[in-house]
KEPATOR-860344 format. One record per residue: residue in three letters; x, y, z of N, C-alpha, C, O in turn. Coordinates in steps of 0.2 Angstrom, whole numbers, plus 2048, in hexadecimal, padded with zeros to 3 digits. Example, Ala and Ser with C-alpha at 12.3 -4.5 7.8 and 13.67 -1.06 7.14 Angstrom:
<sites>
ALA8427E482783E7EA8278427F08278477EF82ASER8407F58238447FB824840800827843806828
</sites>
This chain:
<sites>
MET7A88307847AE8327887AB83578F7AE833794VAL7A68387907A383B7967A183579A7A38357A0LEU79E83079779C82A79B7A282779E7A28247A4GLN7A782679A7AD82279D7B08267A27B38237A7ILE7B082D7A27B38317A77AF8307AE7B282F7B3LEU7A98307AD7A482F7B37A58287B67A58277BCLEU7A68237B27A781C7B47AE81C7B77AF8187BCLEU7B381F7B57BA81F7B87B98227BF7BC8207C4ILE7B68287BF7B582B7C67B18267CB7B38267D1LEU7AC8237C87A881F7CD7AC8197CF7AC8177D5GLY7B18167CA7B58117CC7BA8137D27BB80F7D6PHE7BD8197D17C181C7D67BE81C7DD7C081B7E2VAL7B781F7DD7B38207E37B38197E67B38187ECLEU7B18147E27B080D7E57B680A7E87B78077EDLEU7BC80C7E47C28097E67C480C7ED7C68097F2VAL7C48137EE7C68167F47C18147FA7C48137FFLYS7BB8157F97B68137FE7B780C8007B680A806GLY7B78087FB7B88007FC7BE7FF8007BE7FB805ALA7C48027FE7CA8018027C98048097CC80180EASP7C680980A7C580C8107C18088157C380681BILE7BC8058127B88008167BC7FA8187BC7F781EPHE7C07F78137C47F18147C97F28197CA7EE81DVAL7CC7F88197D27F981D7CF7FA8247D27F7829ASP7CA7FE8257C77FE82C7C57F882F7C67F6835ALA7C27F382B7C07ED82D7C57E882F7C67E5834SER7CB7E982A7D07E482B7D47E68317D77E2835VAL7D57ED8327D97EF8387D57ED83F7D87EB844GLY7CE7ED83E7CA7EB8447CB7E48467CC7E284CILE7CC7E08417CD7D98427D47D78447D57D3849ALA7D97DB8417E07DA8437E17DC84A7E57D884ELYS7DE7E184C7E07E38537DD7DF8597E07DF85ELYS7D87DB8577D67D685C7DB7D085D7DB7CD862LEU7E07D08587E57CB8597EC7CE85C7F07CA85DGLY7EB7D485E7F17D78617F77D885D7FD7D8860ILE7F67DA8577FC7DB8527FE7E28537FA7E7853THR8057E48528077EB8538057EF84D8047EC848THR8067F584D8047FA8488087F98428057FA83CVAL80E7F88438137F783D8117F18398117F1833ILE8107EC83D80E7E58398077E68368067E4830ILE8037EA8397FC7EB8367FD7EF8307FA7EE82BGLY8017F48308037F882A8067F48248047F581FLEU80A7F082680E7EC8218097E781E80B7E4818THR8047E48228007DF81F7F97E181E7F77E2818ILE7F57E18237EE7E28227EC7E881E7E97E8819VAL7EF7EE8217EE7F581E7F17F58177ED7F8812ALA7F77F38167FA7F38107F67EF80B7F67F1805MET7F47E980D7F07E58087E97E88067E77E8800GLY7E67EC80B7E07EF80A7E17F58057DD7F6800THR7E67F98067E77FF8027EA7FD7FB7EA8017F7SER7ED7F77FB7F07F57F57EB7F17F07EC7EF7EBALA7E57F07F37E07EC7F07DE7F07E97DD7EC7E4PRO7DD7F67E97DB7FA7E37E17F87DD7DF7F77D8GLU7E77F97DF7EC7F77DA7EC7F07D87ED7EF7D2ALA7EA7EC7DD7EA7E47DB7E47E37D67E57E07D1VAL7DF7E67D77D97E57D37DA7E87CC7D87E57C7VAL7DC7EE7CC7DD7F27C67E37EE7C27E17ED7BCSER7E87EC7C57EE7E97C17EC7E27BF7ED7E07B9ILE7E97DE7C37E77D77C17E17D77BC7E27D37B7THR7DD7DC7BD7D77DC7B87DA7DF7B17D87DC7ACALA7DF7E37B17E27E57AB7E67E07A87E67DF7A1SER7E97DC7AC7ED7D67A97E87D17A67EA7CE7A1ILE7E27CF7A97DD7CB7A67DB7CD79F7DA7C979BLYS7DA7D479F7D87D77997DD7D87937DC7DB78EGLY7E37D67957E97D67907ED7DD7907F17DE78CSER7EB7E17957EF7E87957F47E779A7F47EA7A0ALA7FA7E47997FF7E279D8037E979F8057E97A4SER8047ED79A8087F379B8047F87A08077FB7A4LEU7FD7F87A07F97FC7A57FA7F97AC7FA7FC7B1SER7FA7F27AC7FB7EE7B28027F07B68017F27BCILE8077F07B380E7F27B680F7F97B78127FB7BCSER80C7FD7B280D8057B38098077B980B80C7BDASN8038047BA7FF8067C08038047C78038097CBVAL8067FF7C78097FD7CD80F8017CE8108047D4VAL8138027C98198077CA81780E7CC81A8117D0GLY8128107C88108177C980D8187D080F81D7D4SER80A8137D38078137DA80C8137DF80C8167E4ASN81280F7DD81780E7E281B8157E381D8177E8ILE81C8187DD81F81F7DD81B8247E181E8287E5PHE8158247E08108287E38108277EB81082B7EFASN8108207EC81081F7F48168217F78168247FCLEU81C8207F48228217F78238297F882582B7FDLEU82382C7F28258337F281F8387F482083C7F9LEU8198377F281483C7F481183A7FA80F83F7FEVAL80F8347FC80C83280281083480880E83780CILE81683180881B83280D81D83980E81D83C813GLY81E83C80882084380781B84880A81C84D80ELEU81484780980F84B80B80E84A81380D84F817CYS80F84481580F84281C81484682081284A825GLY81A84681E81F84A82181E852820820855825LEU81B85481B81A85B81981585E81E816863821ILE80F85A81F80A85C82380B85C82A80A86082ELYS80E85682C81085483381685083481584A833PRO81C85383582284F83582184983A81E84A840PHE82484483982383E83D82983A83E82D83A83AALA82A83784482F83384682F82C84382982A842VAL83482884283482283F83981D84383E81F845ASN83681784583A81284883E80E84283B80A83FPHE84481184184780E83B84980783B848803836MET84B80484184C7FD8428467F98418477F383FGLU8407FB84283A7F88428387F783A8347F2838ILE83A7FC8368377FC82F83D7FB82A83B7FA824SER8437FB82C8497FB8278497F582384A7F581DLYS8487EF8268487E98228437E981C8447E7817ASP83D7EB81E8377EB8198397F18148377F080EPHE83C7F681683E7FB8118437F980C8427FA806TRP8487F580E84C7F280A8497ED80584B7EC7FFILE8447E98088417E480483D7E87FE83D7E57F8SER83A7ED8008367F17FA83B7F47F58397F37EFILE8417F67F78467F87F28487F27EE8497F37E8GLY8497EC7F184C7E67EE8467E47E98487E27E3ALA8407E47EA83B7E27E683B7E77E083A7E47DAALA83B7ED7E183C7F27DB8427F07D78417F17D0ALA8487EF7DA84E7EE7D684D7E77D284F7E77CCALA84A7E27D58497DC7D28447DD7CC8467DA7C6LEU83F7E17CC83B7E27C683F7E67C183E7E57BBLEU8437EA7C38477EE7BE84C7E97BA84C7EA7B4LEU84F7E57BE8537E07BB84F7DB7B68527DA7B0MET8497DA7B88457D67B38447D97AD8447D77A7MET8427E07AE8417E47A88477E57A38467E579DVAL84D7E57A68537E67A28557E079F8577E0799PHE8547DA7A28577D479F8527D079B8547CC797CYS84B7D179C8467CE7988457D17928447D8792LYS8457CE78C8457D278683E7D578483D7DA783THR8397D07858327D378382D7D27898297D778ATYR82D7CD78C8297CB79282C7C97988317C5798ILE8297CA79E82C7C77A48277C17A58217C17A5SER82B7BB7A58277B57A58237B37AB8247B77B0ARG81E7AF7AA81A7AD7B081F7AA7B581D7AA7BBTYR8247A67B38287A37B982B7A87BD82C7A77C3LEU82E7AE7BA8307B37BE82B7B77C382C7B87C8CYS8257B77C081F7BA7C481D7B57CA81C7B77CFLEU81E7AF7C881C7AA7CE8227AA7D38217A97D9LEU8287AC7D182E7AD7D682C7B37DA82D7B27E0LEU8297B87D78287BE7DB8227BC7E18237BE7E6LEU81D7B87DF8187B67E381B7B17E98197B27EEALA8207AD7E78237A97EC8277AD7F18267AB7F7VAL82A7B27EF82E7B67F48297BA7F882A7BB7FEPHE8247BC7F581F7C07F981C7BB7FE81B7BD804ILE81A7B57FD8177B080281C7AF80781A7AF80DCYS8237AF8068287AE80B8287B480F8297B4816TYR8287BA80C8287C08108227C18158237C381BMET81C7BF8128167BF8178177BA81C8147BC822ALA8197B481B81A7AF82081F7B282681D7B182CVAL8247B58248287B88298257BE82D8267BE833LEU8217C282A81D7C782D8187C48328177C6838ILE8147BF83080F7BC8348137B883A8107B9840ARG8197B583981C7B283F81F7B884381E7B7849GLN8217BD8418237C384581D7C684981E7C784FALA8177C68468117C884980F7C484F80D7C6854LEU80F7BD84D80D7B88538127B88588107B885ESER8197B985781E7BA85C81D7C086081D7C0867SER81B7C685D8197CC8618137CB8658137CD86BLYS80E7C88638087C78668097C286D8077C4872ALA80D7BD86B80F7B88718137BC8768127BB87CLYS8177C087481B7C48798177C987D8187CA883ASN8127CC87A80E7D187D8097CD8828087D0887ASP8077C78808027C38848067C188A8047C1890ALA80D7BF88A8117BD88F8127C38948127C289AGLU8137C98918147CF89680E7D189980E7D289FLYS8087D08968017D189A8007CC89F7FE7CE8A5GLU8027C689E8017C18A38067C28A98047C18AFTHR80C7C48A88117C68AD80E7CC8B180F7CC8B7THR80C7D18AE8097D78B18037D58B58027D78BBALA7FF7D08B37F97CF8B67FA7CA8BC7F77CB8C2SER7FF7C68BC8017C28C28057C58C78067C28CCSER8087CB8C580D7CE8CA8097D18D08037D38CFPRO80C7D18D68087D48DC8077DB8DB80C7DF8D9SER8017DD8DD8007E58DD7FE7E78E47FC7E38E8THR7FF7ED8E57FD7F18EB7F67F18EC7F27F38E8PRO7F47ED8F27EC7ED8F37E97F48F47ED7F98F7GLY7E37F58F27E07FC8F37D97FB8F17D77F78EDPRO7D68008F27CF8018EF7CE8018E87D28058E5VAL7CA7FE8E57C97FE8DE7C48038DC7BE8028DEILE7C68088D87C180D8D67BF80D8CF7C480C8CBALA7B980C8CD7B780C8C67B68138C47B38178C6VAL7BA8148BE7BA81A8BB7B781A8B47B98168B0SER7B281E8B37AF81D8AC7B08248A97B18298ACGLY7B18248A27B282A89E7B08288977AE823895PRO7B282D8937B082C88C7B48278897BA82688AGLU7B18238857B581D8817B982087C7B8825879SER7BF81D87B7C381F8757C081D86F7BC81886FPRO7C28208697BF81D8627C08168617BC81385EGLU7C68138637C780C8627C38088667C0803863GLN7C180A86D7BD8068717B680686E7B280186ESER7B480C86C7AD80D8697AC8098637A7806861SER7B280985E7B18068587B17FE8597AD7FB855THR7B57FC85E7B57F58607AE7F28627AB7ED860LYS7AA7F78667A37F586879E7F586279A7F1862GLN79F7FA85E79A7FB85979C7F68537977F484FLYS7A27F38527A37EF84D7A67E884F7AC7E8850PRO7A27E38517A47DD8537A87D984D7A87DC848LEU7AB7D484F7AF7D084A7AB7CE8447AD7CF83EARG7A57CC8457A07CA83F79F7CF83B79F7CF834LEU79E7D583D79C7DB8397A27DD8367A27DF830SER7A87DD8397AF7DF8367B07DB8307B27DD82AILE7AF7D48307B07D082B7AB7D18257AD7D181FSER7A57D38277A07D48217A27DB81E7A17DB818LEU7A47E08227A67E681F7AD7E581A7AD7E8815ALA7B17E081C7B77DF8187B57DC8117B87DE80CVAL7B07D78127AE7D480B7AA7DA8077AB7DA801LEU7A67DE80A7A37E48067A87E88037A87EA7FDGLY7AD7EA8077B37EE8047B67EB7FF7B87EE7FACYS7B87E57FF7BB7E17FA7B77E17F47BA7E27EEGLY7B07E07F47AC7E07EE7AC7E77EB7AC7E77E5MET7AC7EC7EF7AC7F37EC7B27F47E87B27F77E3ILE7B87F27EB7BE7F27E87BF7EF7E17C17F27DCILE7BC7E97E17BC7E57DB7B87E87D57BA7E97CFILE7B27EB7D77AE7EE7D27B17F57D07B17F67CAGLY7B37F87D57B77FF7D37BD7FE7CF7BE8027CAGLY7C17F97D07C77F77CC7C57F67C57C87F87C0GLN7C07F27C47BE7F07BD7BB7F67B97BD7F77B3LEU7B77FB7BC7B58017B97BB8057B77BB8087B2ALA7C08067BC7C580A7BB7CA8087B57CC80C7B1VAL7CB8017B57CF7FF7AF7CC8007A87CF8027A4ASN7C57FE7A87C27FE7A27C180579F7C2807799SER7C080A7A47BF8117A27C68147A07C681879BALA7CB8127A47D18157A27D481379C7D7817798VAL7D380D79A7D680A7947D280D78E7D580F789LEU7CB80E78E7C78117897C98197887CA81B783ILE7CA81C78E7CC82378E7D382478B7D4829786ALA7D882078C7DE82078A7DE81F7827E282377EGLY7DA81A7807DA8197787D681F7757D882176FALA7D28227787CE8287757D282E7747D283176FILE7D682F7797DA8367797E28347777E6839776GLY7E382E7757EA82D7727EF82C7787F582D776VAL7EE82B77E7F382B7837F58247847F081F784SER7FB8237857FD81C7867FB81978D7F981D792GLU7FA81278D7F880F7937FD8107997FB81179FARG80381179780881279C8078187A08078197A6LEU80681E79C80582479F7FE8247A37FE8277A9ILE7F98217A17F38207A57F481D7AB7F281F7B1GLY7F88177AB7F98137B17FD8177B67FC8167BCLEU80281B7B380781E7B88048247BB8068277C0THR7FE8277B87FB82D7BB7F482C7BE7F382C7C4ILE7EF82B7B97E882B7BB7E78257C07E58267C5LEU7E981F7BD7E88197C17EC8197C87EA8177CDALA7F281B7C77F781B7CD7F48207D27F481E7D8LEU7F28267D07EF82A7D57E88277D87E88277DEGLY7E48257D47DE8227D77DF81C7DB7DB81C7E1THR7E38187D97E48127DE7E88137E47E880F7E8SER7EC8187E47F081A7EA7ED81E7EF7EF8207F4LEU7E78217ED7E38257F27E28227F97E38257FEPRO7E081B7F97E08188007E68188047E681A80AGLU7EC8178017F28188047F381F8077F682080CLEU7F28248027F382B8047EE82D80A7F182F80FVAL7E882B80A7E382D80F7E58298167E582C81BTHR7E68238157E881F81B7EE82181F7EE822825SER7F382381B7FA82581E7F982C8217FC82D826LEU7F583081E7F58378207F18378277F283A82CILE7EB8338277E783282D7EB82F8337EB831838ALA7EF82A8317F38268367F982B8397FA82B83FCYS7FC82F8358018348377FD83983C80083B841GLY7F883B83A7F484083E7F283D8457F2841849LYS7F18378457F083484B7F683184F7F582E855GLY7FC83384C80283084F80482984E809827851GLU80082684A80281F84880781F84280581D83DTHR80D82184381282283E81481B83B81681A835GLY81481684081680F83E81180C839813809834LEU80B80E83A80580C83680680F82F80580C82AALA80781682F80881A82980D81782480C81681ELEU81381782781981582381980D82181A80C81CGLY81680982681580282481080181F8117FD81AASN80B80581E80680581980980681280880280EVAL80E80B81281180D80B816808809816805804VAL81A80680E81F80180C81C7FA80B81E7F7806GLY8177F880F8147F280E8107F28078107ED803SER80D7F78058097F87FF80E7F77F980C7F47F4ASN8147FA7F98197FA7F481B7F37F381C7F17EDILE81C7EF7F881F7E87F88197E47F581A7E07F0ILE8137E57F780D7E17F580C7E27ED80B7DE7EAASN80D7E97EB80B7EB7E48107E77E080E7E57DAILE8167E77E181B7E47DD81B7DC7DD81A7D87D8MET81B7D97E381C7D27E48167CE7E38157C97DFPHE8107D17E680A7CD7E58067CF7DF8047CB7DBVAL8057D67DE8007D87D98037D77D28007D47CELEU80A7D87D180D7D77CB80E7CF7CA80E7CD7C4GLY80F7CC7D08107C57CF80A7C17CD80B7BD7C9VAL8047C37CF7FE7C07CD7FC7C37C67FA7BE7C2ALA7FD7C97C57FC7CC7BE8007C87B97FE7C77B3GLY8067C87BA80B7C57B580A7BD7B580C7BA7AFTHR8077BA7BA8067B37B98007B27B48007AD7B1ILE7FB7B77B47F57B67B07F87B87A97F67B47A4THR7FB7BE7A87FD7C07A18047C27A28057C77A6PRO8097BF79F8107C279F8117C979E80E7CC79ALEU8157CC7A38157D47A381A7D679D8207D479CALA8177DB79981B7DD7938217E27968207E679AVAL8277E179382C7E579482C7EC79182B7EC78BASP82C7F179482B7F87928317FC7948337FD79AALA8357FF78F83B80279183A80979583E80B799ASN83480C79483281179883181079F8338147A4ILE82F80A7A182D8087A88348077AB8348087B1ILE8398057A88408057AB84280C7AE84580C7B3PHE8408117AB8428187AD83E8197B484081B7B9ASP8378177B38338187B98358147BF8358167C5LEU83880E7BE83A80A7C384180D7C684280C7CCALA8458107C284B8137C48498197C984C81A7CEVAL84481C7C78418227CB83F81F7D28408227D7LEU83B8197D28398167D883E8147DD83E8167E3ILE8448117DA84980F7DE84D8157E184F8157E7ALA84E81A7DD8528207DF84E8247E58508267EAGLY8478247E48438277E98438237EF8438267F5SER84381D7EF8438187F584A8197F884A81A7FFLEU84F81A7F585681B7F88568227FC859823801VAL8538277F885382E7FB84F82E802851830807THR84982A80184482A80784882680D847828813LEU84B82180B84F81D810854821813855820819LEU85882581085D82981285A82E81785C82F81DPHE85483181585183681A84F833821850835826VAL84C82D82084A82982684F82782A84F827830TYR85582582785B82282B85F82882E860827834THR86082D82B86483282E860836834864837839GLY85A83883485783B83985283783D84F83A842LYS85183183B84C82D83E84583083E84182E842ARG84483583983D83883983D83B83284283C82FVAL83783D83083684082983384782B82E84882EILE83884D82A83685382B833857825833854820ARG83185D82682E86182183286281B830861815PRO83986481C83D86581683E85F81283E85F80CGLU83E85981583F85381283885180E83984E809GLY83385281282C85180E82B855808829853803LEU82D85B80982D86080383185D7FD82F85E7F7THR83785B7FF83C8587FA8398527F68398527F0MET83584E7FA8328487F782C84A7F282B8477EDVAL82884F7F58238517F18258547EA8228537E5ALA82B8587EB82D85C7E58308567E08308577DAMET8338517E383684C7DE8308497DA8318477D4TYR82A8477DE8258447DA8228497D58208477CFALA8218507D781F8557D28238557CC8218557C6ALA82A8557CD82F8557C782E84F7C382E84F7BDTYR82D8497C682C8437C28268437BE8258417B8ALA8208467C181A8467BE81A84B7B88178497B2VAL81D8507B881E8557B38228527AD8218537A7PHE82784E7AF82C84B7AA8288467A68298467A0ILE8248427A982183D7A581C83F7A181A83D79BPHE8188457A381384879E81784C79981484B793VAL81C84F79A82085379582384E79082384F78ALYS82684979282984478E82484078A82683C786
</sites>
């Protein structure tokens, strides 16, 4: 038992550090393409921080632990939504560009609702065909985001060309030197080739950490008589959601609120459409009546968060406290139940 706990901790360390390296490298690569922070949050950063959930859930599916696979995703999404956004608002209230994120927010709610309907109407298993449908929708969604990113880049490039070609007032050119910003320093220290190498390294750490976490969690659950669902909703959900928590808190602290919120919303979409789509294609997802309740909590929490964001166009401390309290109540309920 002690060895399994140590391996579980080691798995989490590899997951978090690997995701951290992967995200930093991916953002460095993406910024060279001139992509906006919201798009980066919804795509590159969301993929990086969702990599632990992907590896854990897909590995669990390969090993035949389908209930662990789906409970990890649902638990992580609830954690991301209520605790990550809630803590960001509680520690440092932040403004939100609702028009920029509203479409993706509704897509995340729609994905959770679709999974809930599958759980309700499928008697024993969610078939591979339905999981492939999730993957197809996800591919279409990513195609739209990529097209939006390319359009934004083209617009920015056109504006730069217009500015460069416009006449300016002649005058002496004065060279001013000063301390480099962290982004400029990071760009010089990490060229594209190094960023790609670090991304590969981080991905490898995530894969190894995910396998250790799944194997250890399943053995611990069997030893202490705890269901896979509870392990997935709590221990694994917390461990695999740490990258989202750390990334969003740091982003909010730096004023990159679009990146922080995009990271959470994008991760939740990826977790359901891509992660469960792949996991369910490998092994059909078992229908669990208890997961229906958890999905209902996820949808309700999403609507409450959407209401907070829509009404004030920002998340303030009382709203953040409300979201954290909702997660605490949910966590207590599933343990007592």
